[in-house]
N, C-alpha and C positions, 0 to 999 in steps of 0.2 A: 504494500500500500504506500501511497505517497507520504513523504515526511516533510514536505515543504510547508513551512508556516508563513504564509503570505496573506496580506490583507486582500480581500476581494469584496465585491459588492453584488448584491442581488437586487435587481430592479423589477418591481411589480409592474406588469403591463396592464392587467385587468383583474378587477375584483367582481365576482358575481355571487349570487345565492342560487343554489340548485335545490328545488323541492321535488317531492314525489309527483309523478305524472298523473296519478289517480287521486281525486279528492277524497277526503274522509273526514268524519266528524271528530272534533277535538275531544280528547279525553285524558284523564290523569292516570299515571301508573305509579303506585307507591314504590319506594325503594325498599330493598330487603334489609333485614336487621344487620347483615354484614356490611351493606353499603353505608348504613348509618353509623356503624362502629368505626370503620376505617376512615382516615382522613381522605379528602378528595385527591385523586391522583390524575395527573396529566401525563400522557406518554405519546411519543411519536413513532411512526413506522416509516422507514425510508426504503423505497423500492427503486431499482435502477433497471432500465430496459435499453436495448440497443436502439440507436438512433434510426428513425425511419429513413428510407431512401429519399423521400421527398423532403425538401428543405422547408416546406411550409407546414406549420403546426396545426392549422385550423381543422383539417379533417380528423386528426387524432383527438384533438380537444372536443370536437363535437361528439365523437363516439364515447369518450369518457364521460361527458356530461349526460348524454342520453342514458348510458348504462347506470350511472349513479342515480338518476331520476327514477329509473325502473327498479333499482335495488331498494330504494327508499319506500317502495310500496310494501315490501315484505319486512323490511327493517325500519319501520316508521319511527321508532324511538330515536334513531340517529338523526332524524330531521326535526326533533323537538328541542326542548330546553329544560334545564333543571331550574325550578323556581320554588320558593317557599309556599307551602299550603297555608290554610287558615291558622294552623297551630305553630307555624314558623318552621316546620320540618321540610327538608328538601324533597320534592317529588318531580317526576318526569312528566312534563306537560307535552303530550303528543299533539302538536298543533301545526305540523308541516311548515314550521318556520323556515326550514331548509338548511342546507349545508353550505358554509362559506367555501367558494371555489376560486382559487387564486392562480393566475398564470404569471410566471416570473422568469427572468433570465439572469444567469450568473456569468461573471467574466473570469471563470476559472474552469479548468478541466478536472473531472472527478479524480483522475490519477494523481493530482497534486494536493488532494485533501489528506489530512491526517486522520484516518479512521481509527487509529489506536487511542486517540483522545478526541472523541467527537464533540465534547463540550467546547473545545477551542475552534473547531472548524465548521461544524454543522449546526449546533444548537443556536437558535435565534436567527439564522440566515436561511438554511434549507428547510427547516421544520417551521411551518407557519405558526403564528401566535393565534390561539383560539380566542376570539373576541367575545363570542356569545355562542350559545347552542352547545351541542354535544360533540360535533365533528367538524373538522376543517380539512380541506384537501388543497394542496398546492402542486401544480404541475410546473416543473422547473426545467428550463432548457439551458443546460450549460454549454460551454464551448463545444466544438464539433463532435465529441465522441459518443456521449450517452444522453438519454432522456430519463428523467426520474419523476416519480410521483410520490409525494410525501403526504401522509395522512396523520393528522393530529386528533387524538381521541381524548 
């Protein structure tokens, strides 16, 4: 893996919200006792894919957004948000608020990142900041070699 510790920037091109394609009625899901006992955890997942032969990213992004919108029909909780109920306890409001979907570009090749210490190179730049809701997705187009999709849950 790369060991170059260099500064690089990630430029956000577009912010969107993707919701489920099928409408449904808002409803509440209570959290489990385990959910209530543990502190809230945020984690990110980083996937890398080979760069498509086309240099234009729009077709791939359209497919990703369409697939996400279809997946949110079955996994509708991911399109909701955690809010306090009348007693002040957190509950999952399944309201199809949608998932934050970010398209961004980085000015570094993946092979130059330090994957042995991801806090220095990936956290805060490649993994999106979840502003609201349960899930955030960022499609990142680095320099020429790979395409990545980052999911923040």
